[in-house]
Each structure stands twice: as structure tokens, then as C-alpha cells.
N, C-alpha and C positions, 0 to 999 in steps of 0.2 A: 588263461595264463598257463604257460607250460611249466611242468614240474621243475625244470632246471632253474627257471626264474624264481619260483617259490623257495628253492633251496638257496639260491644266491642272496635272496632278501632275508634269509634266516627265518622264514615263516614255517618251513617244514625241515625235518632232519633227513628224511628218507622218503622215496616214492617207489611204489611197485605198480607195474602195469599188467593187465590181463585183457586179452582180446575176448569180447563177448558178443553175443547176438541178443538183441533186446526186442521185445514186443510190448506195445503199449497203445493206448488210445490217445490220439492227439487231434484236436479240432474235429471231433466226431467221426474220425476214421481210425481203424486199427492200422498201426504202423509196425514195420519190422526193419531193424537196421543193425549194421555192424558198428559197434562202439568199443571204446577202450575204457575199462574200469581202472581208475587210479586210486590206490590206497596210500595215504600220506601219514607219516608219523610226526606228531606235534603235540602241543599242549593247549588246553582249553582257553587260556588267556589270549592266544593268537587267533581265535576263531573268527572274529569280526574282520580282521585284516585279511585273512585267507579268503573268506567269503567275498569280500569286496574285490580282491585281486582276481579271483576266478571269474566272477560275474562280469567284470569289465572287459574280458577278452573271450569268453566262451561263446561259441557260435549258436548255442541253443538259447531260446527265449526263456526257458525254465530248466536250467541244468539240475541234475540230481547231485546235491551236495549234502552229505549226511555225516554227522559226528557220532562215533561209537565210543562209549566210555570204556576205559581200561580198568578192569577189576584188579589185576595183579600185573606187575612188570618186574623183570629182572633188574636189580639195582645197577649192575654194570651197564646194561643197555640204557637205562634211564640216565645215568651219568653221561654216557656218550651223547645221547640225544640232546640233553640240556646244553652240553658243551657246543654242539653244532648249532643250536638255536641262540647261543650267546647268553644263556641264562644260568645263574648259579642256583643250587638247590635251595638256598635261603629265599630267593625271590619267588620260587614256585609255591612255597608254603606260607608266604606272607599274606 
């Protein structure tokens, strides 16, 4: 699933892209490929929906989908992000 679709569905608030070169073992052979790393800003309660959405359209059999916990976040950014996700601050702490 493309980042724009995740944003439109209010599953993520923001996406950043970085072109990368990856090397890994797949089916007993070392592979090297050009990929795009997508970093998406969201909240934990949307994880399963995001996971399902990405897996349903991703071309890889086993895409790398990783959640990284946020230790600290600027309150103004958090408010903006929650607004983009259609979530109030009360819902996130419930």
C-alpha cells in the first residue's frame, strides 16, 4: 500500500522516504537490491490495520515492517499527529 493511501485512510499522519541499498539472504542466496525505506508516524493502536494494509499490496513475500517506540515527543507535534489521525488525546490514553 502506498503511503498516500495510508494517510488518506488516517492510518498514518506523515511518511518519509529514503532510497537505500539492501543486502540480505533470501532463498539461500545473497541478494542486493535498491529499495525505499518508508518511515511513518502513527500510534500503536493502528498497528494491526497498518500491517494488514501494507501486506495486502506489498510486492515482497516478507516485507520488513517494524515498529519503533517513541520515548519522547513534542506535544505540539503529537497534537498535530493525533488530529491527522482523527484521534483525540483522551482516546490515546484510554
